[in-house]
C-alpha positions as CSV (number, residue, x, y, z in Angstrom):
1,X,181.3,-91.1,-77.3
2,X,185.0,-91.4,-76.6
3,X,186.2,-94.0,-74.2
4,X,187.1,-93.0,-70.5
5,X,190.7,-92.7,-69.8
6,X,191.8,-94.7,-66.7
7,X,193.8,-93.0,-64.3
8,X,196.2,-94.9,-62.3
9,X,195.8,-93.4,-58.8
10,X,199.4,-94.6,-57.8
11,X,200.7,-92.9,-60.6
12,X,199.1,-89.9,-59.6
13,X,199.5,-90.0,-56.0
14,X,203.5,-90.6,-57.0
15,X,203.5,-87.5,-59.0
16,X,201.8,-85.4,-56.4
17,X,204.3,-86.3,-53.7
18,X,207.0,-85.9,-56.1
19,X,206.3,-81.8,-56.0
20,X,207.6,-82.4,-52.3
21,X,211.3,-82.6,-53.9
22,X,210.6,-78.5,-54.3
23,X,211.2,-78.4,-50.5
24,X,214.6,-77.6,-50.4
25,X,216.9,-77.6,-47.2
26,X,220.1,-76.4,-46.6
27,X,222.2,-76.8,-43.1
28,X,225.2,-74.7,-41.9
29,X,226.9,-75.4,-38.9
30,X,229.3,-72.8,-37.1
31,X,231.7,-73.3,-34.4
32,X,231.5,-70.6,-31.9
33,X,231.5,-70.0,-28.0
34,X,227.8,-70.1,-27.0
35,X,226.6,-68.3,-23.6
36,X,224.4,-70.0,-21.3
37,X,222.4,-68.7,-18.2
38,X,224.1,-70.3,-15.0
39,X,223.2,-70.1,-11.5
40,X,223.2,-66.4,-10.9
41,X,224.4,-66.6,-7.5
42,X,227.2,-68.4,-8.4
43,X,228.0,-67.9,-12.0
44,X,225.8,-65.3,-14.0
45,X,226.7,-66.1,-17.7
46,X,228.6,-69.2,-18.7
47,X,230.5,-69.5,-21.8
48,X,231.2,-72.6,-23.4
49,X,232.4,-73.7,-27.0
50,X,229.7,-75.1,-29.1
51,X,227.8,-74.4,-32.2
52,X,224.8,-72.8,-33.8
53,X,222.9,-75.0,-36.4
54,X,221.2,-72.9,-39.3
55,X,218.6,-74.7,-41.4
56,X,217.1,-72.9,-44.6
57,X,214.4,-74.4,-46.1
58,X,213.1,-73.2,-49.6
59,X,210.7,-73.5,-52.0
60,X,212.3,-74.5,-55.5
61,X,209.1,-74.9,-57.5
62,X,209.2,-73.3,-61.0
63,X,206.9,-70.1,-61.4
64,X,205.9,-70.5,-64.7
65,X,202.4,-69.9,-66.5
66,X,202.3,-73.4,-67.8
67,X,203.5,-75.3,-64.8
68,X,200.9,-75.6,-61.5
69,X,201.3,-73.2,-58.7
70,X,203.2,-75.2,-55.4
71,X,202.8,-73.5,-52.4
72,X,203.8,-75.3,-49.0
73,X,202.1,-74.7,-46.1
74,X,202.3,-75.8,-42.4
75,X,206.0,-75.5,-42.9
76,X,208.2,-76.3,-39.9
77,X,211.3,-78.3,-38.6
78,X,211.6,-81.1,-36.1
79,X,214.9,-81.3,-33.9
80,X,215.5,-84.5,-32.3
81,X,218.4,-84.4,-29.6
82,X,220.4,-87.4,-28.8
83,X,219.2,-89.6,-26.0
84,X,222.6,-89.6,-24.4
85,X,222.4,-85.8,-23.7
86,X,221.0,-84.4,-20.4
87,X,217.4,-84.5,-19.7
88,X,216.1,-81.6,-21.7
89,X,214.6,-79.6,-19.1
90,X,212.6,-76.5,-19.6
91,X,215.8,-74.3,-18.7
92,X,217.7,-75.8,-21.8
93,X,214.9,-75.6,-24.1
94,X,215.3,-71.6,-23.5
95,X,218.9,-72.0,-23.6
96,X,218.7,-73.4,-27.6
97,X,217.8,-69.8,-28.2
98,X,215.8,-71.5,-31.4
99,X,214.9,-68.4,-33.5
100,X,213.0,-68.4,-37.1
101,X,213.9,-65.5,-39.6
102,X,210.8,-64.9,-42.0
103,X,212.7,-62.0,-43.8
104,X,212.3,-63.8,-47.2
105,X,209.0,-65.2,-46.6
106,X,206.9,-62.6,-45.1
107,X,203.6,-64.0,-43.7
108,X,201.4,-62.0,-45.3
109,X,197.7,-60.9,-44.2
110,X,195.7,-64.0,-45.0
111,X,192.6,-61.2,-46.4
112,X,195.4,-59.3,-48.7
113,X,194.6,-60.5,-52.1
114,X,197.8,-61.0,-54.8
115,X,197.9,-61.6,-58.4
116,X,198.9,-65.1,-59.2
117,X,199.9,-66.8,-62.5
118,X,197.0,-69.3,-61.6
119,X,194.5,-69.5,-63.5
120,X,194.8,-66.8,-66.2
121,X,196.3,-64.2,-64.0
122,X,193.1,-64.0,-62.0
123,X,193.1,-62.7,-58.6
124,X,192.5,-65.0,-55.5
125,X,193.3,-64.8,-51.8
126,X,197.2,-66.0,-51.3
127,X,196.5,-67.6,-48.0
128,X,193.1,-68.2,-46.5
129,X,193.0,-67.8,-42.8
130,X,192.5,-71.8,-42.4
131,X,195.7,-72.5,-44.3
132,X,197.4,-69.7,-42.2
133,X,196.2,-71.7,-38.8
134,X,198.4,-74.4,-40.0
135,X,202.0,-72.5,-39.7
136,X,204.3,-70.9,-41.9
137,X,203.9,-71.1,-45.8
138,X,206.1,-70.7,-48.4
139,X,205.6,-69.4,-51.9
140,X,208.1,-70.5,-54.6
141,X,211.2,-68.8,-54.3
142,X,211.0,-67.7,-50.7
143,X,212.9,-69.4,-47.5
144,X,212.6,-69.8,-44.1
145,X,215.7,-70.0,-41.7
146,X,215.9,-71.5,-38.6
147,X,218.9,-71.3,-36.1
148,X,219.6,-73.0,-32.6
149,X,222.8,-73.3,-30.5
150,X,224.3,-76.2,-28.6
151,X,227.0,-76.6,-26.3
152,X,229.6,-79.4,-27.0
153,X,229.0,-79.9,-23.1
154,X,225.4,-80.5,-23.9
155,X,226.0,-82.6,-27.3
156,X,229.5,-84.1,-27.6
157,X,228.6,-85.2,-30.8
158,X,226.7,-83.0,-33.2
159,X,226.3,-85.3,-35.7
160,X,223.6,-87.2,-33.7
161,X,221.1,-84.2,-34.0
162,X,218.6,-84.9,-36.5
163,X,216.6,-82.6,-38.3
164,X,213.0,-82.9,-40.0
165,X,212.2,-80.0,-42.0
166,X,208.4,-80.5,-43.3
167,X,205.3,-79.0,-45.2
168,X,202.3,-80.0,-47.1
169,X,201.4,-79.1,-50.2
170,X,198.4,-76.9,-50.9
171,X,196.0,-78.4,-53.0
172,X,194.0,-75.2,-53.3
173,X,196.9,-73.5,-55.2
174,X,197.7,-76.7,-57.2
175,X,194.1,-77.7,-58.4
176,X,192.8,-74.2,-57.9
177,X,189.7,-73.8,-60.8
178,X,188.1,-70.8,-61.2
179,X,185.6,-69.5,-63.4
180,X,183.6,-66.3,-63.8
181,X,179.8,-66.0,-63.8
182,X,178.2,-63.3,-65.1
183,X,174.5,-63.2,-63.5
184,X,171.7,-62.4,-66.7
185,X,168.0,-62.2,-66.6
186,X,167.7,-66.1,-67.1
187,X,169.1,-66.4,-63.9
188,X,165.9,-64.5,-61.9
189,X,163.0,-65.8,-60.9
190,X,159.9,-64.1,-60.1
191,X,158.2,-65.4,-57.2
192,X,155.7,-63.0,-56.9
């Protein structure tokens, strides 16, 4: 009998966490005039100089037959504004004009089956209802775009804004094992 191979769990954990490097982020900041709703009795719409911040989060994992299928679930972005900003009231939250563009990462119906490269070209549900409840998901080669705007009056030093892109690796896709069982006469038990 062959000796059991010891798996160093710390090395295995590091290897799995290393897959997180495939969650790539690109940030673009564009200076422009930003419109904000003012007090309609006095101002109507106020236009101030500011910027639009665009964050693209993509899955750069390879899509190869001999490589694990890396799918990120619960993909999102946290935005921390500087403490020196005026109190972030509900009106300002609405004014940030936060948008999410899913054009390059369609969030398909979780019941639709898609053919995947793992295992051996078998079909299984791309995303289950449970996985979809965690938020947006990204298959390899897909990306999500987040955008919001700030005026320089609201945030004079834009470099103080902190962005936190995140996502979890789907273990169901990464470690999926699939086996077909054919029912034969040997499986039938007659209890009559």
